[in-house]
Structure formats: structure tokens, C-alpha cells
C-alpha positions as CSV (number, residue, x, y, z in Angstrom):
1,M,0.0,0.2,0.1
2,P,2.6,2.7,0.7
3,A,3.9,1.9,-2.4
4,F,0.9,2.3,-4.1
5,Q,0.1,5.3,-2.4
6,E,3.9,7.3,-3.8
7,I,2.9,6.5,-7.0
8,K,-0.2,7.9,-6.9
9,Y,1.0,11.1,-4.8
10,A,3.9,11.3,-7.9
11,F,1.1,11.1,-10.4
12,F,-1.1,14.1,-8.8
13,S,2.1,15.6,-8.8
14,L,3.2,15.3,-12.1
15,M,-0.6,16.2,-13.5
16,S,-0.5,19.0,-11.2
17,T,2.5,20.8,-13.2
18,I,1.4,20.3,-16.2
19,G,0.0,23.4,-18.0
20,P,-1.6,24.5,-21.3
21,K,1.7,24.8,-23.3
22,D,2.1,20.8,-22.2
23,I,-1.2,19.9,-23.3
24,I,-0.4,21.1,-26.4
25,D,3.3,20.2,-27.1
26,L,1.6,16.5,-26.3
27,A,-1.5,16.6,-28.4
28,V,1.0,17.6,-31.8
29,L,3.5,14.8,-30.1
30,A,0.1,12.0,-30.6
31,Y,-0.5,13.9,-33.9
32,I,3.1,13.4,-35.7
33,I,3.5,9.5,-34.0
34,Y,-0.4,9.3,-35.6
35,L,0.8,10.5,-38.9
36,L,4.2,7.9,-38.6
37,L,2.4,5.3,-37.9
38,K,-0.2,5.9,-40.6
39,L,2.8,6.5,-43.2
40,I,4.6,3.1,-42.2
41,R,1.2,1.0,-42.4
42,E,1.3,-2.1,-44.2
43,T,5.4,-1.5,-45.8
44,R,8.6,-2.9,-44.8
45,A,8.8,0.3,-42.4
46,G,6.4,-1.5,-40.3
47,Q,8.1,-4.7,-39.7
48,L,11.5,-2.7,-39.1
49,L,9.6,-0.9,-36.4
50,K,8.4,-3.8,-34.9
51,G,11.5,-5.3,-34.6
52,I,12.8,-2.0,-33.0
53,F,10.2,-1.8,-30.6
54,L,11.1,-5.8,-29.4
55,L,14.8,-5.0,-28.8
56,V,13.8,-1.8,-26.6
57,I,11.5,-4.4,-24.4
58,A,14.2,-6.5,-24.3
59,Y,17.1,-4.3,-23.2
60,I,14.1,-3.2,-20.3
61,L,13.8,-7.0,-19.4
62,S,17.8,-7.6,-19.4
63,S,17.9,-4.8,-16.9
64,L,15.2,-5.7,-14.5
65,F,17.1,-9.2,-14.3
66,E,20.3,-8.1,-14.4
67,L,21.5,-9.6,-17.4
68,T,24.7,-7.8,-18.1
69,V,25.9,-9.0,-21.2
70,I,22.5,-8.8,-22.9
71,R,22.3,-5.5,-21.6
72,Y,25.8,-4.2,-22.7
73,M,25.3,-5.3,-26.3
74,L,21.6,-3.9,-26.7
75,S,22.6,-0.7,-25.3
76,H,25.2,-0.6,-27.9
77,A,22.9,-1.8,-30.7
78,L,20.3,1.1,-29.4
79,D,23.3,3.9,-29.6
80,I,23.4,3.8,-33.2
81,G,19.5,3.0,-33.7
82,L,18.8,7.0,-34.6
83,V,21.6,6.9,-37.5
84,A,20.3,2.8,-38.4
85,M,16.2,4.4,-38.6
86,I,17.7,7.0,-40.8
87,V,19.3,4.5,-43.3
88,L,16.4,2.2,-43.4
89,F,13.3,4.3,-43.2
90,Q,15.1,6.9,-46.1
91,P,12.2,6.0,-48.5
92,E,9.2,6.4,-46.2
93,L,10.8,9.7,-44.4
94,R,11.4,10.6,-48.1
95,R,7.7,10.3,-48.9
96,A,6.8,11.8,-45.9
97,L,8.4,15.0,-46.6
98,E,7.0,15.0,-50.4
99,Q,3.6,14.3,-48.9
100,F,3.9,17.6,-46.4
101,G,5.3,20.0,-49.5
102,Q,2.2,18.6,-51.3
103,T,-0.3,19.7,-48.5
104,A,-2.4,23.4,-48.8
105,L,0.8,25.1,-47.2
106,G,3.1,23.3,-49.2
107,I,1.5,24.7,-52.3
108,K,0.9,28.1,-50.7
109,I,4.5,28.5,-49.9
110,G,5.6,26.8,-53.3
111,I,4.4,28.3,-56.8
112,G,1.1,29.3,-56.6
113,T,-1.3,28.8,-59.4
114,P,-0.2,29.3,-62.6
115,S,0.5,32.7,-64.7
116,N,-2.4,33.2,-67.0
117,D,0.2,32.7,-70.2
118,V,0.5,28.7,-68.7
119,K,-3.5,28.6,-68.0
120,Q,-3.9,29.5,-71.7
121,Q,-1.6,27.0,-72.5
122,W,-3.5,24.6,-69.9
123,N,-6.9,25.3,-71.2
124,K,-6.1,24.2,-74.8
125,A,-3.8,21.1,-73.5
126,I,-7.0,20.1,-71.5
127,D,-9.0,19.4,-74.8
128,V,-6.6,17.8,-76.4
129,I,-5.5,15.6,-73.7
130,C,-9.2,14.7,-73.6
131,D,-9.6,14.4,-76.9
132,S,-6.7,11.9,-77.6
133,C,-7.7,9.7,-74.9
134,V,-11.4,9.5,-76.0
135,E,-9.7,8.5,-79.5
136,L,-6.8,6.0,-78.0
137,S,-9.8,4.5,-75.5
138,A,-11.7,3.4,-79.0
139,S,-9.3,2.2,-80.6
140,C,-8.0,0.2,-77.3
141,T,-4.8,2.2,-77.7
142,G,-2.6,1.7,-74.2
143,A,-1.6,5.1,-73.0
144,L,0.4,6.4,-70.2
145,I,0.4,10.9,-70.0
146,V,2.1,12.6,-66.6
147,I,0.9,15.6,-65.6
148,E,3.6,17.7,-63.6
149,R,2.5,19.9,-60.7
150,Q,4.6,21.2,-57.8
151,T,6.6,18.1,-57.4
152,K,9.2,18.3,-60.1
153,L,9.9,15.1,-62.3
154,G,13.8,15.6,-63.3
155,E,14.7,12.0,-62.7
156,Q,11.9,10.4,-65.0
157,I,12.2,13.1,-67.6
158,E,15.8,12.4,-68.1
159,S,15.1,8.9,-68.2
160,G,12.8,9.5,-71.5
161,T,13.2,11.4,-74.8
162,I,12.6,15.2,-74.8
163,M,10.2,16.7,-77.1
164,N,9.4,20.0,-75.7
165,A,5.9,19.8,-78.5
166,L,2.6,21.4,-78.7
167,P,0.4,18.5,-77.6
168,S,-2.2,17.8,-80.3
169,Q,-4.3,14.4,-81.1
170,Q,-2.2,13.5,-83.9
171,I,1.3,13.8,-81.7
172,F,-0.4,11.5,-79.2
173,G,-1.6,9.2,-81.4
174,N,2.0,8.6,-82.9
175,I,3.3,8.1,-79.7
176,F,1.1,5.9,-78.0
177,Y,0.9,3.8,-81.6
178,P,2.1,0.3,-80.5
179,K,4.7,-0.3,-83.2
180,T,6.7,3.1,-82.7
181,P,9.5,3.7,-80.5
182,L,8.4,6.2,-77.7
183,H,5.2,4.1,-77.2
184,D,6.5,2.0,-74.3
185,G,6.7,4.6,-71.6
186,A,4.8,7.5,-70.0
187,V,4.1,11.1,-71.6
188,I,5.2,13.6,-69.2
189,M,3.7,17.1,-69.6
190,R,4.9,20.2,-67.8
191,N,2.9,24.0,-68.3
192,G,1.1,22.6,-71.2
193,M,3.9,21.4,-73.2
194,I,4.5,17.9,-73.9
195,L,8.0,17.9,-72.7
196,A,9.3,14.1,-72.9
197,A,8.3,10.9,-73.9
198,A,8.9,7.2,-73.0
199,C,9.5,8.0,-69.8
200,F,10.2,5.5,-66.8
201,L,8.1,5.7,-63.9
202,P,8.4,4.5,-60.5
203,K,6.9,1.2,-59.0
204,A,4.1,1.6,-56.1
205,Q,5.0,1.6,-52.5
206,N,2.7,-1.2,-52.2
207,D,2.7,-3.0,-55.2
208,R,1.8,-6.7,-54.1
209,L,-1.6,-5.1,-52.7
210,I,-3.0,-3.9,-56.1
211,D,-5.6,-5.2,-57.9
212,K,-4.0,-8.1,-59.7
213,S,-6.0,-7.6,-62.4
214,L,-4.5,-4.1,-63.6
215,G,-1.2,-3.8,-66.1
216,S,1.5,-2.3,-65.5
217,R,0.5,1.0,-67.0
218,H,-1.8,1.3,-63.8
219,R,0.8,0.3,-61.3
220,A,3.3,2.8,-62.9
221,A,0.4,5.4,-62.9
222,I,-0.5,4.5,-58.8
223,G,3.4,4.5,-58.6
224,M,4.1,7.9,-59.8
225,S,1.0,9.5,-58.1
226,E,2.4,7.8,-54.6
227,N,6.2,9.7,-55.1
228,S,4.6,12.9,-56.3
229,D,1.5,15.3,-56.5
230,A,1.8,14.2,-60.3
231,L,-1.8,13.6,-62.1
232,V,-1.3,10.7,-63.9
233,I,-4.1,9.3,-66.9
234,V,-3.8,5.9,-68.0
235,V,-6.0,4.3,-71.1
236,S,-6.2,0.6,-70.7
237,E,-5.0,-1.8,-73.6
238,E,-7.4,-4.2,-73.1
239,T,-10.4,-2.5,-72.4
240,G,-9.9,1.0,-73.1
241,Q,-11.1,2.2,-70.1
242,I,-10.1,5.7,-69.1
243,S,-8.4,6.1,-65.6
244,V,-7.0,8.6,-63.3
245,A,-4.1,8.0,-60.5
246,M,-4.3,10.8,-57.7
247,K,-2.2,10.4,-54.2
248,G,-1.9,6.8,-55.0
249,V,-5.8,6.4,-55.4
250,L,-6.8,4.7,-58.8
251,T,-10.1,5.9,-60.3
252,R,-11.8,4.4,-63.5
253,D,-14.5,4.4,-66.1
254,Y,-13.8,8.5,-66.4
255,T,-16.0,10.0,-69.4
256,H,-14.6,13.1,-71.7
257,E,-16.8,15.1,-69.4
258,M,-15.4,13.8,-66.1
259,L,-12.1,14.3,-67.2
260,K,-12.2,17.6,-68.5
261,S,-13.5,18.6,-64.8
262,T,-11.2,16.9,-63.1
263,L,-7.9,18.6,-64.9
264,E,-9.2,22.1,-64.9
265,K,-9.8,21.7,-61.4
266,E,-6.5,19.3,-60.2
267,I,-4.3,21.6,-62.4
268,F,-5.3,24.7,-61.7
269,Y,-4.9,24.1,-57.9
270,E,-8.8,23.4,-57.0
271,S,-10.0,20.8,-55.4
272,P,-12.6,18.4,-56.5
273,S,-15.5,18.4,-54.0
274,D,-16.1,15.6,-52.3
275,E,-19.9,14.9,-53.8
276,E,-17.9,14.8,-57.3
277,N,-15.1,12.8,-56.1
278,S,-17.7,10.2,-54.3
279,K,-19.5,10.0,-57.8
280,N,-16.3,9.5,-59.7
281,V,-15.4,6.6,-57.2
282,L,-19.1,5.2,-57.1
283,S,-19.2,5.5,-60.9
284,S,-16.0,3.2,-60.7
285,I,-17.7,0.3,-58.7
286,L,-20.8,0.5,-60.8
287,G,-18.6,-0.1,-63.7
288,R,-16.5,-2.8,-62.7
289,R,-19.6,-4.5,-61.0
290,K,-21.4,-4.6,-64.7
291,K,-18.2,-6.1,-66.3
292,K,-18.3,-8.9,-63.7
């Protein structure tokens, strides 16, 4: 009982010293931990974090039971744990910083909305993209179009062929025609121009969790949208279905009007309403059910 009373007294003494700033501090810390756990969920980093947690428990137990050798080894292992975590979690940390830069705050700090000249060029390009996707869809010609936004895609551009061309249905048709050298890869657009073609895109973070019915183009689109804020349009070679990948999420069964509306709102930094997103997702689900 005396020990319980001491613990109780210590607890209430500690609580009495906590002020509003401490509560805010703890709330922010809890939210950061929640975001980190959400980020590494279902990734390789999640398994690594479990291993580190087990090492910490083992160190505590070795201290309680006075296991000198094990405690010595674990203490030195934990000393370099911070550096090891940075090295092991490098892809996840990079992705977290990129996602923070893609938030509303990051966009305000960055470039902001496009200039009037760029807007005019994008207005013309959006019509061409939509018309081209519908035409490619009708002939079941596979296509992969990446629209660069705040995150620059220099690595992917360097992997392809530089074009710097004004978009047109003829150019898209020639690029994605199956027998041309540039068809096997992605077109990257910047400021309403076709900047490069035949570009290689990064793999998705959770490639094994993606629907197995999706082909390499759809997987590449998801991967690109996970690694950047890019808007990626996919035309299926098998079904002619038009899909759009954003923030690691692929929505399908886009019509000309739906695609144009999405491009206008996303390119000019106006987020689509929750109601419209729900309609797109619902139409995608209904489309898949009809095909089944």
C-alpha cells in the first residue's frame, strides 16, 4: 500500500505541473506519431519498427533481470539506432516530406497558381488531352500521360526522350501507336507542353496490394502518383477504359466530361468537391460490377 500511495502521489504531483502549453505539446506529438504510424502501415518500415520495439523491450527486461552481457550488447545496438532508422526508413522519410510539401501549406509556400499564359496553354492542352484519350480509348490503344504539378519530375524526364512539343491528337496518336519507339513509356507534360516521352515511372510502394487485374501502366500510374503530386491518366490497352491516378488512388471509367472537369480543377489547384469524388468512385465501382 505505501508503494501504491507513493505512485499515486507522484502521478498527481506530475499532473499538477502540466499547463496548457504542455497539453498542446503532447497533442502535437501524439498527432505526429499517428501520422508516422499511418505512413508506415503495411510497408516494410512497419516490420522494421516492430523489430526495434522488440529490441527496446528486450533491453528493459535485461535491465530488470540484471543480464549484464545482453544489456551491454543491446545498449550499444540502441546507441546507433537513430542513424540506422534514418538509413532504413529513408524511402518512407522522403515520401513523408514530399507529402508534406504537397499539402495546402506547401502549395502556398511554393509557386501557387499558374500564370495567365500557362493557364491559356493548359486550357488548350486539356481539350487535346481529353479528345486524345477518348480517341485512344475507342481503338484500345494503351496510353500513359503524366501531368507535372508542384513536384518536379526531373528524374523521370531524364529517363525518356525530350520533345518540347505542343500537344495535339496527332502527336499523342503517333507516340502511343504500338509500333513506334516511344509508345512503351509515359508522356510527361509541363506547363501545357509535351516535355518528354517514353519515360520510366517508379514502382508503387505497395505493389503487392494492388488489384492483380491491373496491368503495368496502371501500376506505374499509381507509383508515380504516390511519389509525387502528379496527375496521371491511363488508357487501358485491354478494355480502352480511361483511369486517373492521384495521391496513390486510381479511379476508373472516366468519360470526356469527367476527365475534363478533373483536369481543370486539379491543374488550376482547385480541389474537387467530396461529392464529385464520391460520384467518380461510385461510378468506378458500378462499372466494374457491370463488367463482372
